[in-house]
C-alpha positions as CSV (number, residue, x, y, z in Angstrom):
1,M,13.2,18.8,-24.1
2,N,13.2,15.9,-26.6
3,N,10.4,14.7,-28.8
4,E,9.4,11.9,-26.5
5,A,9.0,14.3,-23.6
6,I,6.8,16.6,-25.7
7,T,4.7,13.7,-26.8
8,H,4.1,12.5,-23.3
9,L,3.7,16.0,-21.7
10,K,-0.1,15.5,-21.4
11,Y,0.6,12.5,-19.2
12,D,3.6,13.7,-17.3
13,L,2.3,17.1,-16.3
14,P,-0.8,15.8,-14.4
15,A,1.3,13.1,-12.8
16,A,3.8,15.8,-11.7
17,V,1.1,17.8,-10.1
18,V,-0.2,14.8,-8.1
19,V,3.3,13.8,-7.0
20,F,4.0,17.4,-6.1
21,L,0.9,17.7,-4.0
22,V,1.7,14.5,-2.1
23,S,5.4,15.4,-1.7
24,I,4.7,18.6,0.2
25,P,3.2,17.1,3.4
26,M,5.5,14.1,3.3
27,S,8.7,16.2,2.9
28,L,7.7,18.4,5.8
29,G,6.7,15.4,7.9
30,I,9.9,13.5,7.3
31,A,11.9,16.7,8.1
32,L,10.0,17.0,11.4
33,A,10.7,13.3,12.2
34,S,14.4,13.8,11.5
35,G,14.8,16.6,13.9
36,A,15.7,19.0,11.0
37,P,14.3,22.3,9.9
38,L,11.1,21.9,7.9
39,F,12.5,23.8,5.0
40,S,15.3,21.1,4.6
41,G,12.6,18.6,3.5
42,L,11.5,21.0,0.7
43,I,15.0,21.6,-0.4
44,T,15.5,17.8,-0.8
45,A,12.3,17.4,-2.8
46,I,13.4,20.2,-5.2
47,I,16.8,18.8,-5.7
48,G,15.4,15.3,-6.1
49,G,13.0,16.5,-8.8
50,I,15.1,19.0,-10.8
51,L,18.7,17.7,-10.5
52,V,18.1,13.9,-10.3
53,S,15.8,13.9,-13.2
54,I,18.6,15.5,-15.3
55,L,21.3,13.1,-14.1
56,S,19.3,9.9,-13.8
57,Q,17.9,7.6,-16.5
58,S,15.1,6.3,-14.3
59,A,12.0,6.8,-16.4
60,V,9.4,7.1,-13.7
61,G,11.3,7.1,-10.4
62,I,10.8,10.0,-8.0
63,S,13.6,11.0,-5.6
64,G,13.3,12.9,-2.3
65,T,13.2,12.7,1.4
66,S,13.1,9.1,2.7
67,A,11.1,8.1,5.8
68,G,13.4,5.1,6.2
69,M,16.4,7.4,6.8
70,S,14.7,9.6,9.4
71,I,15.8,7.7,12.5
72,L,19.4,7.6,11.3
73,V,19.4,11.3,10.4
74,F,17.9,12.1,13.8
75,S,20.7,10.3,15.6
76,V,23.4,12.0,13.5
77,I,21.9,15.5,14.1
78,Q,21.7,14.8,17.8
79,E,25.4,13.9,17.9
80,L,26.9,16.4,15.4
81,G,24.4,19.2,15.1
82,F,22.6,20.0,11.9
83,Q,25.6,21.7,10.2
84,G,27.8,18.7,11.2
85,F,25.1,16.5,9.7
86,L,25.2,18.5,6.4
87,L,29.0,17.8,6.1
88,T,28.3,14.1,6.7
89,L,25.7,14.2,3.9
90,V,28.3,15.8,1.5
91,I,30.8,13.0,2.2
92,A,28.1,10.4,1.9
93,G,27.3,11.7,-1.6
94,I,31.0,11.3,-2.5
95,V,30.9,7.7,-1.3
96,Q,27.8,7.0,-3.4
97,I,29.6,8.4,-6.5
98,L,32.5,6.0,-5.8
99,L,30.1,3.1,-5.4
100,G,28.5,3.9,-8.7
101,S,31.9,4.2,-10.4
102,L,32.9,0.9,-8.9
103,R,29.7,-0.6,-10.4
104,A,28.3,-1.6,-7.1
105,G,24.8,-1.2,-8.6
106,I,25.0,-4.8,-9.6
107,I,23.9,-5.6,-6.1
108,A,20.3,-4.8,-7.2
109,Y,20.2,-7.9,-9.3
110,Y,20.6,-10.1,-6.2
111,F,17.5,-8.8,-4.5
112,P,14.9,-11.6,-4.5
113,S,11.7,-10.8,-6.3
114,S,9.8,-12.0,-3.2
115,V,11.3,-9.2,-1.1
116,I,10.8,-6.6,-3.8
117,N,7.1,-7.6,-4.2
118,G,6.8,-7.7,-0.5
119,M,8.2,-4.2,-0.2
120,L,5.6,-2.9,-2.6
121,A,2.7,-4.6,-0.9
122,G,4.0,-3.8,2.6
123,I,4.5,-0.1,1.9
124,G,1.0,-0.1,0.3
125,A,-0.4,-1.6,3.5
126,I,1.4,0.9,5.7
127,L,0.3,3.8,3.6
128,F,-3.3,2.6,3.6
129,L,-3.3,2.3,7.4
130,K,-1.6,5.7,7.9
131,Q,-4.1,7.5,5.7
132,I,-7.2,6.4,7.4
133,P,-6.8,8.8,10.3
134,H,-6.2,11.7,7.9
135,A,-9.3,10.7,5.9
136,I,-11.5,11.0,9.0
137,G,-10.0,14.3,10.1
138,Y,-7.4,13.2,12.7
139,D,-4.2,15.0,11.5
140,R,-2.1,15.2,14.6
141,D,0.5,12.7,13.2
142,Y,2.7,14.1,10.4
143,E,2.7,12.7,6.9
144,G,5.7,10.4,6.2
145,D,5.6,8.6,9.5
146,F,5.9,5.0,8.4
147,S,6.9,3.4,11.7
148,F,4.7,1.0,13.5
149,L,5.4,2.6,16.9
150,Q,4.6,6.4,16.5
151,A,5.9,9.4,18.3
152,D,2.6,9.8,20.2
153,H,3.1,6.3,21.7
154,Y,0.3,4.8,19.6
155,S,0.9,2.1,16.9
156,S,-0.5,2.0,13.4
157,F,-3.4,-0.1,14.7
158,T,-4.2,1.6,18.0
159,E,-4.1,5.0,16.3
160,L,-7.2,3.9,14.3
161,F,-9.2,3.4,17.5
162,H,-7.8,6.6,19.0
163,A,-8.7,8.6,15.9
164,I,-12.3,7.6,16.1
165,H,-12.8,9.8,19.1
166,L,-11.5,12.9,17.2
167,I,-13.1,12.6,13.8
168,S,-14.2,15.5,11.7
169,P,-17.5,15.0,9.8
170,T,-16.4,17.5,7.2
171,A,-13.2,15.7,6.6
172,I,-15.1,12.4,6.2
173,I,-17.5,14.0,3.7
174,I,-14.6,15.4,1.6
175,A,-12.8,12.1,1.8
176,C,-15.9,10.1,0.7
177,I,-16.6,12.5,-2.2
178,S,-12.9,12.4,-3.2
179,L,-12.9,8.6,-3.1
180,T,-16.1,8.4,-5.1
181,I,-14.7,10.6,-7.8
182,L,-11.4,8.7,-8.0
183,I,-13.1,5.3,-8.2
184,L,-15.7,6.3,-10.8
185,W,-13.0,8.1,-12.8
186,E,-10.9,4.9,-12.7
187,K,-13.8,2.8,-13.9
188,A,-14.4,5.3,-16.7
189,C,-10.8,5.0,-17.8
190,E,-11.0,1.2,-17.8
191,H,-13.8,1.5,-20.3
192,K,-11.6,3.9,-22.3
193,L,-14.1,6.8,-22.3
194,P,-12.3,9.6,-24.2
195,Y,-12.9,12.6,-21.9
196,F,-11.8,10.7,-18.8
197,Q,-8.6,9.5,-20.4
198,L,-7.6,13.1,-21.3
199,Y,-7.7,14.4,-17.7
200,Q,-6.6,13.1,-14.3
201,G,-9.4,12.5,-11.7
202,I,-6.9,13.4,-9.0
203,L,-6.7,17.0,-10.2
204,L,-10.5,17.3,-10.1
205,T,-10.5,15.8,-6.7
206,V,-8.0,18.2,-5.2
207,G,-9.8,21.2,-6.8
208,L,-13.2,20.1,-5.5
209,G,-11.7,19.6,-2.0
210,I,-10.5,23.2,-2.0
211,I,-13.9,24.5,-3.3
212,I,-15.9,22.5,-0.7
213,N,-13.9,23.7,2.2
214,Q,-13.6,27.3,1.1
215,S,-17.4,27.3,0.5
216,L,-18.0,26.1,4.0
217,N,-15.5,28.6,5.3
218,R,-17.5,31.4,3.7
219,F,-21.1,30.3,4.4
220,Y,-20.8,27.8,7.3
221,P,-17.5,28.6,9.0
222,Q,-18.3,26.4,11.9
223,F,-18.2,23.3,9.7
224,A,-15.1,24.3,7.7
225,L,-11.7,22.5,8.2
226,K,-9.2,24.6,10.2
227,S,-5.6,25.1,9.3
228,S,-4.5,22.0,11.2
229,H,-6.4,19.9,8.7
230,L,-4.9,21.6,5.7
231,V,-1.6,21.4,3.9
232,S,0.9,23.6,5.8
233,L,3.6,25.1,3.5
234,P,6.0,27.7,4.8
235,A,5.3,31.2,3.3
236,F,8.1,33.6,2.5
237,S,7.3,37.3,2.2
238,T,10.5,38.2,0.3
239,L,13.3,36.5,-1.6
240,S,15.8,37.3,1.1
241,D,13.5,35.6,3.6
242,F,13.7,32.6,1.4
243,E,17.5,32.7,1.2
244,H,17.7,33.1,5.0
245,H,16.4,29.5,5.5
246,F,19.3,27.9,3.8
247,Q,22.0,26.4,6.0
248,F,25.4,25.2,5.1
249,P,27.8,22.5,6.3
250,D,30.4,23.2,8.9
251,F,33.7,22.2,7.3
252,N,35.6,22.8,10.5
253,L,34.4,19.4,11.6
254,I,36.2,17.7,8.7
255,Q,38.7,16.0,11.0
256,H,36.0,14.6,13.3
257,S,36.2,10.8,13.0
258,T,32.5,10.3,13.7
259,I,31.8,12.3,10.5
260,Y,33.2,9.5,8.2
261,L,31.5,6.6,10.0
262,S,28.2,8.4,9.8
263,A,28.7,9.3,6.2
264,L,29.5,5.7,5.3
265,T,26.4,4.5,7.1
266,I,24.2,7.1,5.4
267,A,25.7,6.3,2.0
268,L,25.2,2.5,2.3
269,V,21.7,2.8,3.7
270,A,20.6,5.3,1.1
271,S,22.2,3.3,-1.7
272,L,20.5,0.1,-0.6
273,E,17.1,1.8,-0.4
274,T,17.6,3.4,-3.8
275,L,18.6,0.1,-5.5
276,L,15.6,-1.7,-3.9
277,C,13.3,1.0,-5.1
278,V,14.8,1.1,-8.5
279,E,14.1,-2.7,-8.9
280,A,10.5,-2.2,-7.6
281,V,9.8,0.8,-9.7
282,D,11.1,-0.8,-12.9
283,K,8.6,-3.6,-12.3
284,L,5.8,-1.0,-12.1
285,D,6.8,0.7,-15.4
286,I,4.4,-0.4,-18.1
287,Y,7.1,-0.1,-20.7
288,R,9.5,-2.3,-18.6
289,R,12.4,0.1,-19.0
290,V,15.5,-0.8,-17.1
291,T,17.2,1.8,-15.0
292,P,21.1,1.8,-15.2
293,K,21.9,1.1,-11.5
294,N,25.4,2.5,-11.4
295,R,24.3,5.7,-13.1
296,E,21.5,6.0,-10.6
297,L,24.0,5.7,-7.7
298,I,26.1,8.5,-9.2
299,A,23.1,10.7,-9.8
300,Q,21.9,10.2,-6.2
301,G,25.4,10.9,-4.9
302,I,25.7,14.2,-6.8
303,A,22.2,15.2,-5.6
304,N,23.1,14.3,-1.9
305,I,26.2,16.5,-2.2
306,C,24.1,19.4,-3.4
307,S,21.5,18.7,-0.7
308,G,24.2,18.8,2.0
309,L,25.7,22.0,0.6
310,L,22.2,23.7,0.6
311,G,20.9,22.5,3.9
312,G,18.8,19.5,2.8
313,L,18.3,15.9,3.9
314,P,19.5,12.6,2.4
315,L,17.5,11.7,-0.7
316,T,16.8,8.3,-2.2
317,Q,14.5,7.0,-4.9
318,L,11.1,6.6,-3.2
319,I,8.7,3.8,-3.8
320,V,5.6,5.6,-2.5
321,R,6.0,8.7,-4.7
322,S,7.3,6.7,-7.6
323,S,4.2,4.5,-7.4
324,I,1.9,7.5,-7.3
325,N,3.8,8.8,-10.3
326,V,3.2,5.6,-12.2
327,Q,-0.5,5.3,-11.1
328,S,-1.1,8.9,-12.2
329,G,0.0,8.1,-15.7
330,A,3.6,9.4,-15.9
331,K,5.5,8.2,-19.0
332,T,8.9,9.8,-18.8
333,K,11.3,11.4,-16.3
334,L,9.9,14.8,-17.3
335,A,7.2,14.2,-14.6
336,N,10.0,14.1,-11.9
337,F,11.5,17.3,-13.2
338,L,8.2,19.1,-13.3
339,Q,7.2,18.2,-9.8
340,G,10.5,19.5,-8.5
341,L,10.0,22.7,-10.5
342,L,6.4,23.1,-9.2
343,M,7.8,22.7,-5.7
344,L,10.2,25.5,-6.2
345,I,7.7,27.9,-7.9
346,T,5.0,27.2,-5.3
347,I,7.3,27.8,-2.3
348,L,8.4,31.1,-3.8
349,W,5.0,32.5,-5.1
350,L,2.0,30.2,-4.4
351,P,2.2,28.9,-0.8
352,Q,-1.2,30.4,0.1
353,L,-3.1,28.5,-2.6
354,L,-1.7,25.1,-1.6
355,N,-2.3,25.7,2.0
356,Q,-6.1,25.5,1.2
357,I,-5.9,21.8,0.2
358,P,-7.6,19.5,2.8
359,L,-5.4,16.7,4.0
360,A,-8.5,14.4,3.8
361,T,-8.4,14.9,0.0
362,L,-4.7,13.9,-0.2
363,A,-5.5,10.9,2.1
364,S,-8.2,9.8,-0.4
365,V,-5.6,9.9,-3.2
366,L,-3.1,7.9,-1.2
367,L,-5.8,5.3,-0.2
368,V,-6.5,4.6,-3.8
369,V,-2.8,4.4,-4.7
370,S,-1.9,2.2,-1.7
371,Y,-4.7,-0.3,-2.6
372,K,-3.1,-0.6,-6.0
373,M,0.3,-1.2,-4.4
374,I,-1.1,-3.9,-2.2
375,N,-2.4,-5.7,-5.3
376,P,-4.1,-8.9,-3.8
377,S,-3.2,-10.9,-7.0
378,V,0.5,-10.7,-6.1
379,F,-0.3,-12.7,-2.9
380,K,-1.7,-15.5,-5.0
381,K,1.2,-15.3,-7.5
382,M,3.7,-15.6,-4.7
383,Y,1.8,-18.5,-3.1
384,Q,1.8,-20.3,-6.4
385,A,5.6,-19.7,-6.8
386,S,6.3,-22.0,-3.8
387,Y,6.8,-21.5,0.0
388,Y,10.4,-20.4,-0.7
389,H,9.0,-17.3,-2.2
390,F,5.8,-16.9,-0.3
391,I,7.3,-17.0,3.2
392,P,9.9,-14.3,2.5
393,F,7.2,-12.2,0.7
394,C,4.9,-12.4,3.8
395,A,7.8,-11.8,6.2
396,T,8.7,-8.6,4.3
397,V,5.1,-7.4,4.3
398,L,4.6,-8.1,8.0
399,G,8.1,-6.8,8.9
400,L,7.3,-3.5,7.2
401,I,3.9,-3.2,8.8
402,F,5.1,-4.0,12.4
403,T,8.5,-2.2,12.4
404,D,9.7,0.4,10.0
405,L,10.9,0.5,6.4
406,L,14.6,-0.4,6.9
407,T,14.0,-3.0,9.6
408,G,11.2,-4.6,7.6
409,L,13.5,-4.9,4.6
410,V,16.3,-6.4,6.7
411,I,13.7,-9.0,8.0
412,G,12.6,-9.8,4.5
413,L,16.1,-10.1,3.1
414,T,17.2,-12.3,6.1
415,I,14.2,-14.7,5.7
416,A,14.8,-14.8,1.9
417,S,18.5,-15.7,2.5
418,F,17.4,-18.6,4.7
419,A,14.9,-19.6,2.1
420,I,17.6,-19.7,-0.6
421,L,19.8,-21.8,1.6
422,L,16.9,-24.2,2.3
423,E,16.0,-24.3,-1.4
424,N,19.6,-25.1,-2.3
425,Y,19.7,-27.8,0.3
426,K,16.5,-29.3,-1.1
427,S,17.3,-29.5,-4.8
428,T,19.0,-27.0,-7.0
429,F,22.5,-28.4,-7.5
430,Y,21.7,-31.2,-9.9
431,F,19.0,-33.1,-11.8
432,R,18.6,-36.5,-10.2
433,E,16.8,-39.5,-11.8
434,A,16.9,-43.3,-11.3
435,V,16.9,-44.6,-14.8
436,I,17.5,-48.3,-14.5
437,G,17.1,-50.2,-11.2
438,N,20.2,-49.5,-9.1
439,K,21.7,-46.8,-11.3
440,T,21.6,-43.1,-10.1
441,F,22.6,-40.1,-12.2
442,F,23.7,-36.7,-11.0
443,R,24.1,-33.8,-13.5
444,L,25.9,-30.9,-11.9
445,S,24.6,-27.4,-12.8
446,E,26.8,-24.5,-14.1
447,Q,27.4,-23.1,-10.6
448,V,28.0,-25.5,-7.7
449,S,28.8,-23.4,-4.7
450,F,29.2,-24.1,-1.0
451,L,25.5,-23.5,-0.6
452,N,25.0,-26.9,-2.3
453,K,27.5,-28.6,0.0
454,A,25.0,-29.9,2.6
455,N,22.6,-31.3,0.0
456,I,25.3,-33.0,-2.0
457,K,26.9,-34.6,1.1
458,R,23.5,-35.8,2.4
459,T,22.6,-37.3,-1.0
460,L,25.9,-39.1,-1.6
461,D,25.9,-40.4,2.0
462,H,22.6,-42.1,1.2
463,V,23.7,-43.9,-1.9
464,P,23.3,-47.6,-1.2
465,A,26.1,-50.1,-1.7
466,Y,26.4,-52.3,-4.8
467,T,24.8,-49.7,-7.0
468,E,26.0,-47.6,-10.0
469,V,26.5,-43.8,-9.8
470,V,27.2,-41.4,-12.6
471,I,28.3,-37.8,-11.8
472,D,28.3,-35.6,-14.9
473,A,30.2,-32.3,-14.6
474,T,30.2,-31.5,-18.3
475,R,28.2,-28.3,-18.0
476,C,29.8,-27.2,-14.7
477,K,31.6,-23.8,-15.0
478,F,32.4,-23.3,-11.3
479,M,32.8,-25.8,-8.6
480,D,33.5,-24.8,-5.0
481,Y,36.5,-26.6,-3.4
482,D,34.2,-27.9,-0.6
483,V,32.0,-29.7,-3.2
484,Y,35.0,-31.0,-5.1
485,E,36.4,-32.4,-1.8
486,I,33.1,-34.1,-1.1
487,I,33.1,-35.9,-4.5
488,E,36.8,-36.9,-4.1
489,D,35.9,-38.4,-0.7
490,F,33.0,-40.2,-2.3
491,K,35.3,-41.8,-4.8
492,K,37.2,-43.5,-1.9
493,E,34.0,-44.4,-0.2
494,A,32.5,-45.9,-3.4
495,A,35.3,-48.5,-3.5
496,F,34.5,-49.7,0.0
497,K,30.7,-49.8,-0.7
498,H,31.2,-51.6,-4.1
499,I,29.6,-48.7,-5.9
500,Q,30.4,-48.5,-9.6
501,L,31.3,-44.8,-10.0
502,T,31.5,-42.9,-13.3
503,L,32.8,-39.4,-13.3
504,E,32.4,-37.4,-16.5
505,N,34.5,-34.3,-17.1
506,M,35.5,-33.7,-13.5
507,R,38.0,-31.0,-14.0
508,G,39.0,-29.8,-10.6
509,F,37.5,-26.9,-8.6
510,G,37.2,-23.1,-8.9
511,V,36.5,-21.6,-12.3
512,L,36.6,-24.5,-14.7
513,K,37.7,-24.5,-18.3
514,P,34.7,-25.2,-20.5
515,V,34.6,-28.7,-22.1
516,Q,35.5,-28.3,-25.7
517,S,32.5,-28.9,-27.9
518,V,32.7,-31.9,-30.3
519,R,32.8,-30.8,-33.9
520,S,31.5,-32.7,-36.9
521,H,34.0,-34.9,-38.8
522,T,36.0,-33.5,-41.6
523,H,37.5,-35.2,-44.6
524,I,40.9,-35.4,-42.8
525,T,39.5,-36.8,-39.5
526,Q,37.4,-39.3,-41.4
527,K,40.3,-40.5,-43.5
528,L,42.7,-41.0,-40.5
529,L,40.2,-43.3,-38.7
530,T,40.4,-47.1,-39.1
531,P,37.3,-49.3,-38.9
532,F,38.3,-50.5,-35.5
533,E,38.7,-46.9,-34.2
534,V,35.2,-46.1,-35.6
535,L,33.8,-49.1,-33.7
536,T,35.5,-47.9,-30.5
537,I,33.9,-44.5,-31.0
538,L,30.5,-46.1,-31.3
539,R,31.2,-48.3,-28.2
540,L,32.2,-45.2,-26.1
541,G,29.1,-43.3,-27.4
542,N,26.8,-46.2,-26.4
543,Q,28.5,-46.2,-22.9
544,H,27.6,-42.4,-22.8
545,F,24.0,-43.2,-23.6
546,I,23.8,-45.9,-21.0
547,N,25.1,-43.5,-18.4
548,N,22.7,-40.8,-19.5
549,L,25.6,-38.7,-20.7
550,Q,26.0,-36.6,-23.8
551,A,29.1,-35.2,-25.5
552,N,29.2,-31.5,-25.4
553,R,27.9,-30.5,-28.9
554,N,26.7,-27.3,-30.4
555,F,24.3,-28.6,-33.1
556,L,24.0,-25.2,-34.8
557,E,27.8,-25.2,-34.9
558,Q,27.7,-28.6,-36.5
559,V,25.1,-27.4,-39.0
560,N,27.6,-24.7,-40.0
561,D,30.5,-27.3,-40.1
562,T,28.6,-29.5,-42.6
563,R,27.2,-26.9,-44.9
564,Q,29.8,-27.5,-47.5
565,G,29.9,-31.3,-47.2
566,Q,29.5,-34.4,-45.0
567,F,32.0,-36.9,-43.9
568,P,30.2,-39.6,-41.8
569,I,32.4,-42.3,-40.2
570,A,29.8,-45.1,-40.4
571,I,26.6,-46.2,-41.9
572,I,24.2,-48.0,-39.6
573,L,21.3,-50.1,-40.8
574,S,18.7,-50.4,-38.0
575,C,15.1,-51.2,-37.5
576,M,12.5,-48.4,-37.9
577,D,11.4,-49.0,-34.3
578,S,10.8,-45.6,-32.6
579,R,13.0,-46.7,-29.7
580,T,16.1,-47.2,-31.8
581,S,17.4,-43.8,-32.9
582,V,21.0,-44.6,-33.6
583,E,22.2,-41.0,-33.2
584,L,21.0,-41.1,-29.6
585,I,22.1,-44.7,-28.9
586,F,25.7,-44.0,-30.0
587,D,25.8,-40.3,-28.9
588,Q,26.6,-39.0,-32.3
589,G,25.9,-35.6,-33.8
590,L,25.0,-34.0,-37.1
591,G,27.2,-35.3,-39.9
592,D,28.7,-38.2,-38.0
593,I,26.8,-41.2,-39.3
594,F,24.5,-42.3,-42.1
595,S,21.3,-43.8,-40.7
596,V,19.3,-46.3,-42.7
597,R,16.1,-47.5,-41.0
598,I,13.7,-50.2,-42.2
599,A,11.5,-52.7,-40.3
600,G,13.5,-55.8,-39.3
601,N,16.8,-54.2,-40.5
602,V,16.6,-56.2,-43.7
603,I,18.4,-55.2,-47.0
604,N,17.3,-54.6,-50.5
605,D,18.9,-53.2,-53.6
606,D,18.2,-49.6,-52.6
607,I,19.8,-50.1,-49.2
608,L,22.8,-51.8,-50.7
609,G,23.2,-48.9,-53.1
610,S,23.1,-46.5,-50.2
611,M,25.8,-48.5,-48.4
612,E,28.0,-48.4,-51.5
613,Y,27.6,-44.6,-51.8
614,A,28.4,-44.2,-48.0
615,C,31.6,-46.3,-48.1
616,K,32.9,-45.9,-51.7
617,M,31.9,-42.3,-52.4
618,A,31.6,-40.6,-48.9
619,G,34.4,-42.5,-47.2
620,S,32.5,-44.2,-44.3
621,K,34.7,-46.8,-42.6
622,L,32.2,-49.1,-40.9
623,I,28.8,-50.8,-41.7
624,V,26.7,-51.7,-38.7
625,V,23.7,-54.0,-38.9
626,L,21.8,-53.3,-35.7
627,G,18.9,-55.4,-34.4
628,H,17.1,-54.9,-31.2
629,S,15.2,-56.9,-28.5
630,H,11.4,-57.2,-28.6
631,C,11.4,-56.4,-32.3
632,G,7.9,-56.1,-33.7
633,A,9.0,-57.1,-37.3
634,I,10.6,-60.3,-36.0
635,K,7.5,-61.1,-34.0
636,G,5.3,-60.5,-37.1
637,A,7.6,-62.7,-39.3
638,Y,7.5,-65.5,-36.7
639,A,3.7,-65.3,-36.5
640,N,3.6,-65.4,-40.3
641,V,1.6,-62.1,-40.5
642,Q,0.2,-61.5,-44.0
643,L,-0.5,-57.8,-45.0
644,S,-0.1,-56.4,-48.5
645,Y,3.4,-55.1,-49.0
646,L,4.4,-56.0,-45.4
647,S,4.3,-59.7,-46.2
648,G,7.1,-59.3,-48.8
649,L,9.3,-57.5,-46.2
650,L,8.7,-60.0,-43.5
651,N,9.6,-62.9,-45.9
652,K,13.2,-61.6,-45.9
653,I,13.4,-62.6,-42.2
654,Q,12.3,-66.2,-42.9
655,P,15.8,-67.6,-43.4
656,A,16.7,-66.6,-39.8
657,I,13.4,-68.2,-38.5
658,V,14.2,-71.5,-40.4
659,K,17.7,-71.6,-38.9
660,I,16.5,-70.9,-35.3
661,N,13.7,-73.4,-35.5
662,Q,16.3,-76.1,-35.9
663,L,17.4,-75.5,-32.3
664,S,14.1,-76.7,-30.9
665,L,13.8,-73.9,-28.4
666,I,10.6,-73.7,-26.3
667,D,10.4,-70.2,-24.7
668,E,8.9,-67.9,-27.3
669,E,10.7,-64.8,-26.0
670,Q,14.0,-66.5,-26.3
671,I,13.1,-67.7,-29.8
672,I,12.3,-64.1,-30.9
673,Q,15.6,-62.9,-29.5
674,K,17.6,-65.6,-31.2
675,I,15.8,-64.9,-34.5
676,A,16.6,-61.2,-34.2
677,E,20.3,-62.0,-33.6
678,E,20.5,-64.5,-36.5
679,N,18.7,-62.1,-38.8
680,V,21.5,-59.5,-38.0
681,R,24.2,-62.1,-38.8
682,L,22.6,-63.2,-42.1
683,T,22.0,-59.6,-43.2
684,A,25.6,-58.7,-42.5
685,A,26.8,-61.7,-44.5
686,E,24.4,-61.0,-47.3
687,I,25.9,-57.5,-47.8
688,T,29.2,-58.8,-49.1
689,Q,27.5,-61.7,-50.9
690,R,25.4,-59.3,-53.0
691,S,27.7,-56.3,-53.4
692,S,31.1,-56.8,-55.0
693,V,31.9,-53.2,-54.3
694,L,31.5,-53.6,-50.6
695,A,33.2,-57.0,-50.6
696,E,36.3,-55.5,-52.2
697,L,36.4,-52.7,-49.6
698,V,36.2,-55.3,-46.8
699,D,39.0,-57.4,-48.4
700,T,41.3,-54.4,-48.6
701,G,40.6,-53.4,-45.0
702,D,39.1,-50.1,-46.0
703,I,35.8,-50.9,-44.2
704,A,34.5,-53.5,-41.8
705,I,31.0,-54.9,-41.3
706,V,29.7,-55.7,-37.8
707,G,26.4,-56.8,-36.3
708,G,25.0,-55.7,-33.0
709,M,22.0,-56.0,-30.8
710,Y,20.4,-53.2,-28.9
711,D,18.7,-54.0,-25.6
712,I,15.7,-51.6,-25.3
713,E,15.6,-52.2,-21.6
714,T,19.2,-51.3,-20.7
715,G,20.2,-49.2,-23.7
716,K,23.3,-51.4,-24.2
717,V,24.5,-52.4,-27.7
718,T,26.3,-55.7,-27.9
719,F,28.6,-56.2,-30.9
720,F,29.0,-59.9,-31.7
721,E,30.4,-60.1,-35.2
722,A,33.2,-58.2,-37.0
723,G,34.4,-58.6,-40.5
724,Y,38.1,-57.5,-40.2
């Protein structure tokens, strides 16, 4: 026993007692429903507690007899006999070990959360309905019967009306007292009262139930509950009597072909149920510990082999008992071990004591636990998550209530699969946005499978003629051939519909090689570039920007690249306007360009000094003077705005205004645009007039100076002047 187990013993031991008390009637009831000896259910519970807790790493999961397996087990026993069934179970355990070794546990990650939450709520609802008859003293149906249609030909709902005619006042009183204690104890724990946190109210409830009934049995026997309303545990007079109840597999049937098909079926169903329960129980764990799925399959497989060799039933991890374990305060897997050990000790030495527990008391415990499992807030959460989650959630809940465990899960998973298909059809393969008028953008996600085929086909078929379409596959890591074929067909269709199509990083189909990330410029790459090549890079970057594309960059990688030095290829003088970020406009990364921003993109001595540093010292090959449409500084200069230091800045734009005024233009918007363009030209010319350093670099062809205008409506940069 490790230190963690010792620390949490005060939580795990009471939880183990509660799970043990609930496991007894359920194990016996499921054995009865399976057509197996009652003792086989107890063997399974013992193995599920002692052995699985040692092999598994599930922190709070409880393993044992599964109600969902009872119909399957019943049919196999009818066909092969009980000993033939035991051989089937041994082989099924071997299959489970193989599944775990082949890492089949990854299947658990593909169960939709809507189904898992629906399973928890649905089983809670079933458990609640099934406990009401026991709480009022109707105990003819065995514990562990989770089917809607019962063996007595009643359903979960009609049984409630039938039970009313056979109620026991004593059972109702015991159940009401038990519920009162449990609820008040729960409230006290919520207020963190010390005494109530030290002990479990369930233990007090069980003890009080025994005392009440035994007191009635002694003083008012006519009101006491009879044996049919109490826990019924087999009693063994001697150890040999205990050993006599063990049965063993018939290995003479090893060549029977039906054995293997039945074993495979049991293994798959048990594994699926275990993986679903593991996912659900991990959600219940307050510490959010994650159970290794493959190890759990191997542990379950070994336990099922042992169960088959000793005369037990198939075991799986169980959501009901695991939920009770969590609700009772269990912290570690020691609780599972202890409940299995208690089962073994009690069967051998204390059956008479447990046979005094009223089933009404256990029903009260399960009513409280089942209510917590239903958890009404989850219904609200699933509804808010969208119909694609809420409908499968409700289908799972209703499927479980009106059929049985396995059928309900199949219904939930089927509806969830249709919901996933519909959700994919609706949206998930790309981000779509109309940016400018007739231009449409599609950015493909990392995984584009055949599930997206219908949606992509429908969307591309509805693209109108004489428009622009951009399909960006930069971040796509897998593309199904069906999708690739649709896009290739669209390329041909686009030509007939006069659609201007841009395909970015379309690299075929299947698993695609990742697009290599763009690194920052180095001294070598900077030196090899000519001014014209730098201008071409900026043009292509602007075309990216217009098409809502981005080069594949890792900015943290570029930070690392430039930590020892920077080698920008250009210096861009632009306006301080918030809409003219040149790194975005030209799709450049960290360390690629020097950016100088000032209202009206004018120059002064400091800016000229910065340009000299960029070109002469840092090696930049291009100077860009970038103006833009609807410039506030140009408007202010044209309106002759006077404001402290701003006036001096705006005066630098006056030469452009004087020159444009000579054109006698009338439209003010056109005048502002022309002034902005002329201001760029004059500024570009002024650079070489005022700086001999830069003029010399232009003359030798080491650098070039260009002007450009950025249209804030289209995002396009038009270069109209080059000094080379």
